[in-house]
Each structure stands twice: as C-alpha cells, then as structure tokens.
C-alpha positions in Angstrom: -28.1 17.6 12.7 -28.9 16.8 16.2 -31.9 14.9 14.9 -29.8 13.1 12.3 -27.0 12.0 15.2 -29.8 10.6 17.3 -31.1 8.2 14.3 -29.8 4.9 14.6 -27.1 6.0 16.9 -26.2 2.7 18.7 -25.9 1.2 15.0 -23.6 4.0 13.9 -21.4 3.6 17.1 -20.8 0.1 16.8 -20.6 -0.4 13.2 -18.1 2.3 12.9 -16.1 0.9 15.8 -16.1 -2.4 14.3 -15.2 -1.1 10.9 -12.4 0.9 11.9 -10.8 -2.1 14.1 -11.3 -4.5 11.3 -9.6 -2.1 8.9 -6.6 -1.9 11.2 -6.2 -5.6 11.4 -6.1 -6.1 7.4 -3.8 -2.9 7.0 -1.2 -4.0 9.3 -1.4 -7.7 8.2 -0.8 -6.4 4.7 2.0 -4.0 5.6 3.9 -6.7 7.7 3.4 -9.5 4.9 4.3 -8.0 1.8 4.5 -10.4 -1.0 7.5 -8.5 -2.5 10.0 -5.8 -1.7 8.4 -2.6 -1.1 9.2 0.1 -3.7 10.2 3.3 -2.1 8.5 6.3 -3.1 10.2 9.2 -4.8 10.3 12.6 -3.2 9.3 15.8 -4.7 10.0 19.4 -4.1 7.1 19.9 -2.2 8.1 17.0 0.1 11.3 18.7 1.1 9.6 22.0 1.5 6.9 20.9 3.9 8.7 21.0 7.5 8.5 18.0 9.8 6.3 18.9 12.6 5.6 17.1 16.0 2.3 19.1 16.3 0.9 17.6 13.0 0.5 14.5 14.9 -2.5 15.9 16.6 -4.1 16.5 13.0 -3.0 12.9 11.8 -4.8 11.4 14.9 -8.0 13.4 14.4 -8.8 11.5 11.1 -10.3 8.7 13.2 -12.8 11.0 14.8 -13.4 13.3 11.7 -14.4 10.1 9.8 -16.7 9.0 12.2 -18.8 12.3 11.8 -20.2 11.3 8.1 -21.9 8.0 9.4 -22.9 9.9 12.6 -24.9 12.4 10.6 -26.4 10.1 8.1 -30.0 10.8 8.1 -31.4 7.2 7.5 -30.3 3.5 7.1 -30.0 3.9 3.4 -27.6 6.6 3.6 -25.8 5.1 6.3 -25.5 1.7 4.2 -24.3 3.8 1.4 -21.3 5.5 3.5 -20.5 2.1 4.9 -20.3 0.3 1.6 -18.4 3.0 -0.3 -16.0 3.3 2.8 -15.3 -0.6 2.5 -14.8 -0.5 -1.4 -12.3 2.6 -1.0 -10.4 0.6 1.9 -10.6 -2.7 -0.2 -9.2 -1.0 -3.3 -6.5 0.6 -1.4 -5.5 -2.8 0.4 -5.4 -4.3 -2.9 -2.9 -2.0 -4.3 -0.8 -2.1 -1.1 -0.7 -6.2 -1.7 -0.1 -6.2 -5.2 2.3 -3.1 -5.4 3.9 -2.6 -1.8 5.2 0.7 -1.3 7.2 2.4 1.4 8.2 6.2 2.3 11.9 6.9 2.2 14.2 6.4 5.2 14.4 10.1 6.0 17.5 11.1 8.1 15.6 12.2 11.4 16.4 11.4 15.0 12.8 10.5 15.7 14.0 10.6 19.5 13.5 14.5 19.4 10.0 14.0 18.2 8.3 11.9 20.8 4.6 11.8 19.3 6.1 10.9 16.0 8.3 8.4 17.1 5.5 6.6 18.9 3.6 6.7 15.5 7.0 5.6 13.7 7.0 2.6 16.2 3.4 1.5 15.3 3.1 2.2 11.5 6.6 2.1 9.9 5.5 4.1 6.8 4.6 1.1 4.5 1.3 0.9 2.7 2.4 4.3 1.2 0.6 4.5 -2.2 -2.1 5.7 -2.2 -2.5 7.1 1.1 -5.7 5.8 2.6 -5.4 8.4 5.3 -5.9 11.3 2.6 -8.3 9.2 1.0 -10.7 8.7 3.9 -10.0 12.5 4.8 -11.3 13.5 1.4 -14.1 10.9 1.1 -15.5 12.2 4.8 -15.0 15.9 3.7 -17.3 15.0 0.4 -20.0 13.6 2.4 -20.1 16.2 5.2 -20.5 18.7 2.8 -23.3 17.3 1.2 -24.9 16.7 4.7 -24.0 20.4 5.8 -25.5 21.4 2.4 -28.9 19.4 3.1 -29.4 20.9 6.6 -28.4 24.4 5.3 -25.5 24.5 7.9 -23.7 28.2 8.3 -20.9 29.1 5.9 -18.3 29.0 8.7 -19.0 25.4 9.4 -18.8 24.2 5.9 -15.4 26.2 5.6 -14.1 24.6 8.8 -15.1 21.1 7.4 -12.8 22.0 4.3 -9.8 23.1 6.5 -10.1 20.3 9.0 -9.7 17.9 5.9 -7.0 20.0 4.5 -5.2 20.0 7.8 -5.1 16.0 8.0 -3.7 16.1 4.2 -0.9 18.3 5.3 -0.3 16.2 8.4 0.3 13.2 6.4 3.5 14.9 4.9 4.6 17.0 8.0 4.6 13.7 10.0 6.7 12.0 7.1 4.0 9.2 6.6 3.6 10.1 3.2 4.9 11.8 0.1 3.0 14.1 -2.4 2.5 10.9 -4.7 0.5 9.1 -2.2 -1.4 12.1 -1.3 -2.4 12.5 -5.2 -3.4 9.0 -4.9 -5.4 8.9 -2.2 -7.2 12.1 -3.3 -7.9 10.3 -6.7 -9.4 7.1 -4.9 -11.5 9.0 -2.8 -12.8 11.0 -5.7 -13.3 8.0 -7.9 -15.2 5.8 -5.1 -17.2 9.1 -4.1 -18.3 9.9 -7.8 -19.4 6.1 -8.3 -21.5 6.4 -5.2 -22.9 9.6 -6.3 -23.9 8.2 -9.7 -25.3 5.1 -8.1 -27.6 7.4 -6.0 -28.7 9.5 -9.0 -29.7 6.4 -10.7 -31.7 4.9 -8.1 -33.3 8.3 -7.6 -34.3 8.1 -11.4 -35.5 4.8 -11.0 -37.6 5.5 -8.0 
C-alpha cells in the first residue's frame, strides 16, 4: 500500500482536492437554485427508530477523508483515471436527479441549538438534494474500491472489516444527523452499485480485448 500511495501522489493530491471542491460548487448551486419546489421525502419506521446523535457528525464529516483513500491507493494512472471517471459519472447522475426532481428532508422538530455540531451542518447544508444520498453513494463506492485494492495487496482481514465498518458508520451518520432518510440511503446505495458495476464491466472488457 505504501508503494501505491507514493505512485503519482502529487497528481492524486491535487486531483482529489480539485475534484471535491468542484463538486461542492455544483452541489450547492443546484441545492440553492431548484427549478421547482422540492418534494419532501417520506419517513419510514427505521428513520424514526434511529436516534439523533451529535457525535455522528464525526462519522459524517469523515467521508471526505475516506473517499480520498481509494484514489490515493490507485496502483497506476489507468486505475486512477478509472476512479476519477466513475466518481464524476456518479456525481453527474446524482446532480442531474437533484436538478430534475428536487427533494428535501422533512423539517424535523429539533432544537438544533442543543446540538452545536449538527446546527453548523444544518446552516451549511439545509437538507436539500436529498434523493439519492450522494454522501451514501460516495461511501459505498469508496468501500467497494478499497475492498478490491485491499484484496489485491492481500491486506489482513481486520483491515478489510474496518473498511466495511467505516463505510457503514458513514451511512448510519446520514440518518443520525437527519441529513437523509432511509429512501435516500437506498437510492445512494443503488447509484453506487450501478456505477461500480459498470466500471467493473468496462475493466473486464478492456482486459479481454487486450
């Protein structure tokens, strides 16, 4: 993993930073300029069961470090390019859905002043661009890429389990911070699965043709 990390590390660092920054610009523009009144996403029994947690903000914010690990451990330029392409496709699909079918989470009856970390989050991200959850989509997408990379370097089992648990923690945090509801989580998971599956299919096709 050390050799992978050192490969093209300057390109990876700059590319990841620019990519995340560019995504945020588009994300917030779409959220603040919906072409129609956003639809409020319905709650399920699981949404009501998951408790609100101020501490979940740590897991929620960790996504932006977590998603940088997969490109950081890309073994070569081809893998790095594929990672960037698939991430851009996934973001583009999500933003297109946000624009065409704007959604938002319900107005929860919460005194956010009692949850300082979450109040900061709510002031920065008002809960729009709800379905599908790109927070979940990027967590699942990164988890799948990292699992493949860890298998390739024969990483110990505990590290692979930790990878899965981290991704699940991020998914949980989207509900515990009330930034998303279960339907958003399902949508984000399906989006990541579709994009990741298409990327794997392209890789296999290229391998067979070679």
